[in-house]
Steps between C-alpha positions, in 0.01 A plus 500: 500500500491839679213623284284202607572568865393863466177399334442246776533772768253718315258213472536414863440867608173509297391181651550626857303836454217529757154437372172642640378265768139407568512668842606840354223489245240426766625785719463748212140380435416537869637854515301588190175370656570708816555809297178443310305451820639821650417693185149353506451596865606854430272526202210366714570760773502780247165377355347491847625849577359622165163341575484652847596841355224473240249398757585765765616770263802554731266633768655647814362378837268735685757562767766581236258749343437671834875533546538639142227757570662599836847543344360688205311738724821569700683584174207710388498710819874544488427723200163629621611559863283811528190275489598298802308536833640761740289455811456208738229263376471674156466256202553543130420242235639410153336252274683216329367621167665839558825337592488291182421798277796680656726209412573381859348156455333281247117517479315253723347345188855387402597385851180292530392402153139383474397670827339834562697664785522848645745631752613801692769595748416707811772695671437605862703711738531301822743615776686711247543193276356453156318162487425364149209258487405326169144390431425250225156397389459213258135422581420151630856385427680722744457812703754662738354463843554700816550323830187656652291357223630153559422537868144630434442209265505269803156633565325657800365271767255554785603202709813294556852600420555736210444852377248723665368848416564717807506872548539563132798262473542133400645320807643147543344325802528150655786254549506343150539779237696513177681825552870415464727725293859422419727805470870465424615459854203398708147353507222744597124465559244729351289654781256696276435676177432868564224701337743617233622147425828519682600197714620513862748221565656368823809286540389140525735416789755730666862413459680441828707814444186716462450593860480836674375698789190702427682774695748504787542866580483629858139563599469753790151386579639153566848615630639231282613424144155363421478699176202674332225367283506792252594327175630822342792518744537132580804275455296259290426784254879560470561126469256464220638793314851353524367161394339642186812704419737213564669683789455218759811372664492152341497395129133411499299648218125500531435641151692497180529810281265319259252447786511869593399607149169317549419690824307822553478736793212458748362668811568327833214525747680557826202598723484334846208292635397349835475129580117526499456684165289300261539683165671281237487735203825695582303819583668514846844432365463733203402791724873567486686436177873494392492571132711374205670207666672210326495247790306454819330258740149356513219676696281334758197537274673315212590213735151478639343501159703200397319290760172325420400449859176680585632554857793714379327823600742710710876568469621242746235231452688168494260368242679717237762227468248254362456440128774756433779439242708781656554301816852367547554225764760571768595838351427843651498792263426872516187664359511868411228615738572650846283498811287812527489468881870562558811604314723194557303199371440370147319199371665171413389165368581241763650157428161342501353758265289742701546878535656633823677797640869515560735767636661669198850415629433131433699329227266336243508363143420733205259415214531797265215605279539648145261621232512368143394733229183424301698456171714208624459213259473125570713250320368180652365337814166446673593658839524172686797419731625246246430725193532865616431790270813579298535859375649625177 
């Protein structure tokens, strides 16, 4: 009797053991399908990557190669420091092939398979800084381009707004010109390309904090703090120097350190002229020169040249405001040039755009000028207001 009961318990236990349900089986099949799909997608991605690698040969982009060349040259000259330029404006060159042979980089033929490329890195001493500039030439596919070349490619015109050949320089004239350049902190306008392919830039619009006297010292001829129009000893000269060296009282920074590496020194033409003078080639202003400056103001001649009006003949002709991209509405700003007929007046651009005289003790806006070196490279842009030149 007891044995039968034990067997019955065993039989009942076996009967009640859980069996795989239909739902569990379906879930396993679903998980298996998902895993197969994931594995398939991964395999497909690997195949695509392999195909791209076979097609491109693992090529570096042109900008990546330029950066490789630059960094390799810097490593090279850490060892060969005796070859570096020692004087202002001096330039030395190392070719990409030499850097590859010395083991500092892969050959260009490996970085751009299937293309014939050459390259070099120029190192120039500018303001006691060594500037490394890579040049890459891959024929029709790509060539490193300097900003001045991009500007000159806009073409020279003989009428209407655009680039004109004037006094051995290439000058923007008119009220609709594509001469915008974006630096790290501000937008500038290209005034002209000099005979040695450097570019004079002016701040597009002065910031509200960029205001100063031209000068406010006591003038014994006037018996008043009317100042002097000698730029060398002026307050505005001090102001611009502080602005460039980030010594101004506020936190405003006109130029980043990266911007400053693109600049070069230039001579400021600080000669004075009378209201009736008609020369527009800077010969009057350049009769007196302040050498090796990093920042300045625009001369009267440069402002006059920007106008296309045929009646802009003499310094204070009001027609000079016409067809002139440098004109700013309702803003008065200092020019660099002083009045040759006295020692207490300098020229300003009035709110409606014409040139006039003002006592140097006046408080006006500042539109600084700077000079970009001729080896500054363009990254993108057409120079328009909506698509300014972007620099590397």
